[in-house]
Structures are given as C-alpha cells and as structure tokens.
N, C-alpha and C positions, 0 to 999 in steps of 0.2 A: 688406191686400187679399190674399184667398186666391189662391194660385197664383204670386204674385210671386217667392217664394223658389225655387219649383220651376223656373220658366222661367229665372230669373237664373242659378242654379247649374248648370242644364242647359247653357246657352249657354257658361258658363265651362268646364265639363267637355268640351264639344264642341271648343272652341278648343284646350284643352290636348291632347286626344287627336289632333286634326288636325295641329297644328303642332309638337308636342313629343314625341309617342310615336314610336318607331322604325317604319319603313315595313314593317309585318308584317301578317299576317291578323288579329292581335289588335286592331290599331288600326282596321281596317275594321269589325270586329264591334262595337267600342265606339261608334264614331261612328254607325253604323246604329241601334244600340239607343237611343242618346240622341235622335237625330232622330225615331225612330218613337215614343218616349215623348212627345215634345213635340207631335207631330201628332195622336196619339190621345187626349190628355189630356181633351179636351172632347167627345169622341164617346161618347154613351151607348149601352148595349146592355142589353136586358132578357132575363133568364133566369129562367123561372118567375115568381115574384112579386117578384124582386129586380132592381134596376137598378144596373148596373156602369158604370164607365168602361172604355173599351177598353184604356187603359194598364194598368189593374189586371190584366186578363186576360192582356195581353201580358207584363207582368213576371212573373206567376205561371208562365207557360209557360217563360220564359227561366230563372227560378230552378229549376224542376223539371229542366230540361235540364242545368244545372250541377251540381245535387245528384246526378244520375245518374252523374257522373264520379268520385265518391268510392266507397270500398269499402262493403260492406254494413254493417259495424260503424260506420263513420263516418256513414253515412246515418242509422242508428238513433240515434246520439248527437245529431247535428244536428237530427233530428226532435224529440227531447226538449227541446233548447234552444229550438227554434222554438215548441214548445207553452208553454214557460215565458214567452217573450216575448209570445205570444198572450194568455195569461191575465193577465199583468201589464198589457197594454194595455187589455184589456176591463175589468179591475178599476178602472183609472184612469178610464176613460170612464164607467163606471156611478157611481163616486164623484162625478164631475163632474156627472152628470145628476141624481142624487138628493140630493146634499149639496154643492152648489158652493161653500159658504162655506169649505171646507177648501182650495180651489184659490186661493191668494192670489198666485201668480206666473203668468206666462204659460204656458198649457197646452202650447204647442209645445215650449218649452225644457225643461219638466219631463218630458215624454214622451221627448224626445231623450236627456236625461241618464239617465233610467231605463233605456232600452233599451241605450244605450252601456255603462252599468255592467254589465248582464247579459252583453253580448257580450264585453267585455274580461275579465270574470271566468271565463267558461265556454268561450270559443272562442279558441284560440291561432293557428290558421291564418289568414293574412291574407285569402286569397281566400274562405275559408269564412265569414268575418265578414260580408262583403258579402251573400252568398247567404242566410245564416241570418237576418240582420236583415230582409231583404226578405220572406222566407217568413213569419217570425213576425208582422211588422206587417200583411201582407196577410191572413193567417189571423185575426188579431185584429180587423181591421176587418170581415171577413165574419161572425165570430161575434157581434160587437156589433150588426151589422145584423140578424142573425137574432133576437137578443134583443129589440130594440126594435121589431121588426116586429109583435110581438104587441099593441102599443099603437098607436093612430092617430097615428103620428109618422113622416112620410116621411124616409127616409134613403137617401142616394146612396153606394153602396160604391165606394171608390176615388176620392173627391172630391179637389178640389185641396188642401183642407186636409190630407188624408192624404199627398198627394204632396209638400207642403211639408216635412212631418216626415221623410218618406223621403229627400228631397234633403239635408236637414240632416244626417241620420245618415250617408249615403253620403259627403257632403263631409267630415264630421268623421273618418271612417275613412280617407279618402284623405289628408287632412292628416297624420294620425297616421303612416301608412305612409311618407309623404314625409319626415316628421321622422326616422323610424327610419333610412331610407336615407341622409339627409344626415349624421346622426350617425355612422353606420358609415363613410361616406366621409371624414369629418373625422378619425375615429380612425385609419383606415388611413393617411391622409396624414401625420398626426403621427408614427405608428409608423415610416413610411419615412424621415422626416426625422431621427428619433432614431437609426436604424440607420446612416444616412449620416454622421452626426456621430461615431458610435462607431467607424466603420470605420477611419479613419486612426490612431486611438489604438491599436487592436489591432495594426496593422501595425508601429508603432514599437516595441511590446513584443516 
C-alpha cells in the first residue's frame, strides 16, 4: 500500500526526535518538519499543467534553505551530485516504463539502493547526504513528470510512492549515522578501559 512506509517511518522519526533528541531548537525544527510532511502528503496543488503534493513543495523549500547554508563551492558540488541522482532516477523510471521486463526486483528497493550508492560514493558530509538525496529525488520526479506529460498519461508529482522511497533513504541514512556514532562511542570506551588498565603498570615501573 502506497504511503505506508512514509507514514510509519515518519511516526518513528517523530517519536525519536521528540523523546530522545536533546531539548534544543534543532529538535523543534525536526518534529515540525516531520508533522508538516505527514499533514501535507495528501494535499494536492496544481501549478501550470502539473499537479504536485504539498509535501513535495514543502520539502523542496526546506532543502533549498539548508543548501543555502553551505559555501558556494559546496553548493555547486552538491548541485552536480543532485543532478546525477536526478538523471539516475529518471533513467530508472523510463526503463521501468518502456522495458519493465528488466525490473525483476521490487522497484522501491532498487531505487533506494541506487541512490544510497551514489550518496555514499560522492557525499561525505552527514547533513549534506540528507539534503542532496532529497533534492536529487525531488528533481528527478519533476523531470520524469515533465517527460511523460507529453503522452496522455496522468502523473502526480510527489505522490506517496515517491515519499515511501524518500522515507526509506532518509531512514537508511539515519541508521548509518547512528551506527557510526555507536561504533565511535564503543571504540572510545574500549580505549579508556585499556588506558586505565595500563596506568598501574606504568606507575610500578
């Protein structure tokens, strides 16, 4: 069912942000963004001949605001990476449309793995990975909508199926960052315990 993963992972993210993040302005921003995304997901808006979900436009604005925080050189680089993600997503969707026999696995997981591979290969900054993945996927869905608008085929840009993919990507990135922090904490704890054990030996010498 389209939208199930989006709403499920969004509620999990909201619970984590509300009860486990430090009480800072960052927590307030994250919780408000998650709630706004869930409320706007099924609200359509028509711009010219295209129909968008309000969540699509809201995420695009938020991503642009965060991109503006980087330096000009970083913005240019992340724009290039976003374009790579955009063309990769559109190429996959066109392949699925015109030659679906090649898509022998679940399309959601194939797209998620493809975009995550590009993100991990080209973007090293943790926060930038979230923003670039959102920008690239949103741009890709818009470009795909423009392409197929030339044929009599209705397409809803920013549909729940896209939000499912986006939620899986953000969830995977969050789990990866959590794994990195836990590994660093364990390494630091083991290093401290080793130094404490070596301390008395040095004093005896």
